[in-house]
N, C-alpha and C positions, 0 to 999 in steps of 0.2 A: 504494500500500500504506500501511497505517496505521503501519508501523514499519519500521526498517531492520535488524531483528534477523535474523541469519543463523545457520546451523547451528553449534553449539558442539561441537568434537571430544570424543568420549567420553561425550556426554550424549544420551539418547534423547529425541527430540522428542515432545511431547504434543499433544492436540487444543487445549489452552489456548494453547500456543505458536503453533499454526497460526491460531487465532482472532485472537490479538494481532497477528500479522504481516499477516493479511489484512484486519484492521479490521472484522471481523464478529463476531457473537455465537457462543457455543459451540454453541448449538442448530443454527445454520446449518452449522457445520463437521460436526457429527454427521450431519446429514441428507445432506450431500454425500458423506461417507465411506461411508455405508451405502446409497447409491444412491437416496435419496429425491429426487424432482424439486424443484429449487430454481431461482430466477431464474438464467439463464445467465451474467449478469455476475458474480453472487456465486459461482457455481460455478467460474468461471475464476479468480477471486481465491483461492478456497480451494485449488484444485488447484495453482496456481502457488506458493502459500505452502508447501503440503505438500511439493512437489518441492524447493523451496529449503532447507527444513529437514531433508529426508531422512526425513519422517514415514512410518511404517509402521503399518498398522492392527493392533491387538492382537486377534488372532483368539481367543485364550484368554479374554480378558475378555468379548469379544462372545458367545462360546458360553455363558458363565455367566449372561448376561442373557437368553438365548433360553429360551423355554418348554420346548423339547424337550432342552435342554442338550447339543446336538450340537456337535462340534468340526470336522466335515467331514474327519476323518482316519481312516485305516484302518491298523492295525498288521499287518505281515507278517513272520513269522519263518520263514526258509528254512534249509535245511541249510548251503548255501554259495552265496552269490550268484555266485561264479565258475564254478560247475558249469553246463554248458550246459542241463541239465534245469531247474535252479533259475532260470537267466536267462530261459528261455522262459516258465516259470510266472509269474515276476515281471512280465514285460512284458505278458502277457495280463491279469493282475489290474490293473496300472497303467492299461492302455488302457481297461478297463471302468470304473475309478474316475474317470478324467479325464472321461469322458462324463457322469458323475453329479456332477462338481464336487468330487471328493474327492481328498485328498492321501494317498499311500501312504508310510508310514514303514517301510522294509525293513531287515532285519538278518539276520545268520547266527548259528545256534547252534553251528556247528562240531561237531555230534553230541555236545555236552556238556550234560547235564541241568542242571548248575548255571548254565551260561551262559544256557540257555533260561529258567530261573526268573527270573534277573535281567532279561532282556530283557522278559519278560512283565510283571514288576512295573513296569519303567520305562514301558512302553507304557500300562499302566493308569494310572499317575501322570499321564501326558499326556492322559488322558481320551479315548482313541481311541474312535470309535463302534463298532468291532468288530475282531475278531482273525481272521486267517487264518494257520494254523500248520502247518508240517511238523514234527511232534513227534518228539522223541527217544524218547518213551515213558517218560522218567524225571522229567517235570515235570507229570504229569497232575493233581497236587493243586493246582497253580497255575492250570491250565486250568479245573479244577472250581470253584475260588474265583472266577475271573473270570465263569464261567457263572452261578454262584449269585448273584453281585452284579449280574447283569443285563447284562453285556457279551456281545454275540453272539459266538460262537466257531464257526469252521469249521475242521475238520482236513482237510488236503489231502495227497494222496499216501500218507499213513500214517494208519491208524485209531488211536485212542487207547483206553485201557481204559474210557473214559466212554461209556455208551450213551445219553447225553442230548444230545450235541452233533452238529451237522450234519457230514457227512463226504463227501468226494469222493476216490475211489481208482480205480486201474486194476485190471484182472483179473490180478493178479500170479500166482496159482496157474495159471490157465488159460494164461497166456502162456508160462510156463516148461514146462508140460506139452506145449504145442504144439511147443516146440523139441525135446523128447525124442522126440515122435512123428515129427517130420521126420527126425531122425537114425536112428531105429529103422527107418523105411521104406526108408532107404538101405542097411540091413544092419548098422548099428552096434549092438553089444550091450555093449561096454566103454566106458561114458560117464562122464567125470569132471565134477566140479562145483566152482565157486568162488563163494562168497557172502560177503556182508558180515556184520558182527557179529550173532549170534543175538538180541541184545537189541533190535534194530530190527525193528519189525513187518513191514516189507516183506521184510527178509532171511528172516524165519521163513516168511512166506507163499510166497516163491519157492522156498525149499528144500522145503517141503511139496509144492508142485506138481511139483518134480523127483522126490521120493521116491515120490509116489503114481503118477506116470506110469511110473516104472521098475518098480514093483511090478505094476502092471496089465499091463505088457508082458513080465513075467518076466525082467527084466534084473537081475543082481546089483549091489548097491551095495557097493563095496569101500572101507573106511575110508581107505586110502592114496590114493584118488582123490577124496576129499572135503575141501575147504578151506572152513570156515564162519566164519573169523574174519579174513579179509583185508579191508582197508578202503580201499586206494588202489592205484595202479598198481605202486608199488615192492614192496609186500608180496605182491601177487598174482604179480608176475613171479618172485619167489623161490619162492613156493609151487608154482606150475605147473612151474617148472623141476625142483623136487624130485619132483613127481608123475610127471614123464616120465623121470626119470633114476635113480630109486631102485633099479632092478633088478627083474627079474621082469616079469610082464605090465604093460603100460602102456595107458592108455585110447586108443582110436582117435578119440575125439571129446570135446569139452569144452563145457560150458555155463557161461557166466559171467553172474552175476545183477545186474550194475550196470555202467554205462558206463565208469567209471574202472577197474574190474576187467577189463573186456574189453580195454582198452588194455594193461594189464599182462600179461594172458595172451598177447596177440598179440606183445608184445615177447619173451616167453619162447619162443614158437614160432619167431620169427625167429632168436633167439639160437642155437637148436638146429637150425635149418635144417628145421623141420617144418611151417612155415606153409602149405605146399601138400600136406601129407600127413595131418595131423591135422585133422579137421573141427572147426569152431568156430562157435558161435552165441552172441551176447551179448544180454542183456536191456537194452533202451533204446538208442536210436540215439545217435551222437556225430558231431561234425564230421569230415569227410574219410574216414569209414568206407568210402565208395564209391570212394575214390581209391587204396586200397591194392591189393596184388597177392598173393593174390586179395582182392577187396573183402569186407568183413565182413558176413555175414548177421546180421540182428538181429530181435528181437521188439520192435517199436516201440510206445511209448506216445504219447499226444498231450498234452504238457504245456500247450500253449496252450488246448486245450479244457478241460483240468482246471482251469486258472486261470479261464477264463470261467465255468465252472460254480460254482466256489467263490465268485467275486465275485457271481454272480447270487443264490446262496443267502444270502450274507451280507447283501446289500442287502434281500432279502425279509425276512430275520430282523430287521433294523434297523427296517423299516417295520411289521412284524407280529410282535412278540415271541412271541406264543402259537401261532404256526402249527406244524403237525406237523413233527417231525424228518425231515430228508431224508438218505438214504444213497444216493449215486450211484456206481455201478461202471461205469467206462468200458472198452470193449473194447480189446484190443491187436491188432496185426496182424504177421504174419511177412513180412519183406522178404528174399527170397532173392537173394543177391548173388554167391555163389561159395564162400565159406569153409564155409558150412553144407551145401554140396552135394558135398563131397569124400567119396568112398566109402571104406570100410575096405579095407585090403589083403586080397588073396585069401589064404585059409587052406587 
């Protein structure tokens, strides 16, 4: 080596440092770092020096020198990375991105529009090549700004108010309507519903599927049996307990419109000793649903396929910015496990 220089704690090594330690020119270091064929002996010297100094390639600076200005990164904004649905979505997008040599920068908006805005601004500052977003519905102006600035945007799981961005969703209305039809076919006419905040697009869609199916089947919707503002297991547990113990007629079946709400409703039914008497169908599957007694029947989405479709569309949009907008609606499927097959009591 041309020098005995070693890594200095707290200081970021540069290509000039690598060149000095390896005893080669800066151009040689640049070629080795960027994968251009160089004499093997010189390549070994450069790589050994880079390792000794702890040198890391500055991908941001490299992207600024590229003609296409790409950073090989994708921004992903989820509801909550801890939610099983979000985790499956994340993994599918990550797997597709790795195959293309892209890094996924994932974060959670926690259903807070202000947090979503800040995350989108931060990801745009990092010059991500595109955005995949599970939108709260309250930060669409930031999504529109990104879209108009030329950053490809794909909304996944939830549609936004923008009719210009690519979107991948499930058949939310049809899925919940299927749950109502299953219960009706078993003889249920008194059916309750628990859904997330009406501000969320999916929550509105799922309630509309419930309401339309109930109307089509001639079943009354009783306000006391409808909870449209529960957002986690704890609030749903309290709401369903109130629904079933308020006095007067009680629903003989319940539809819950999100996996964490399904867990809360099941806890309430167990608390009351009604889990084998009141029929229950949840929208979206969750871990161990088939291990309970009775197992929980669900309307299942396919978050992995949703993620794959979102990634496919984003990559296509990055490569071809002027391609037609895509709106993909994926089917849901009913999984009968037992809780949805409980018949109403004889009257």
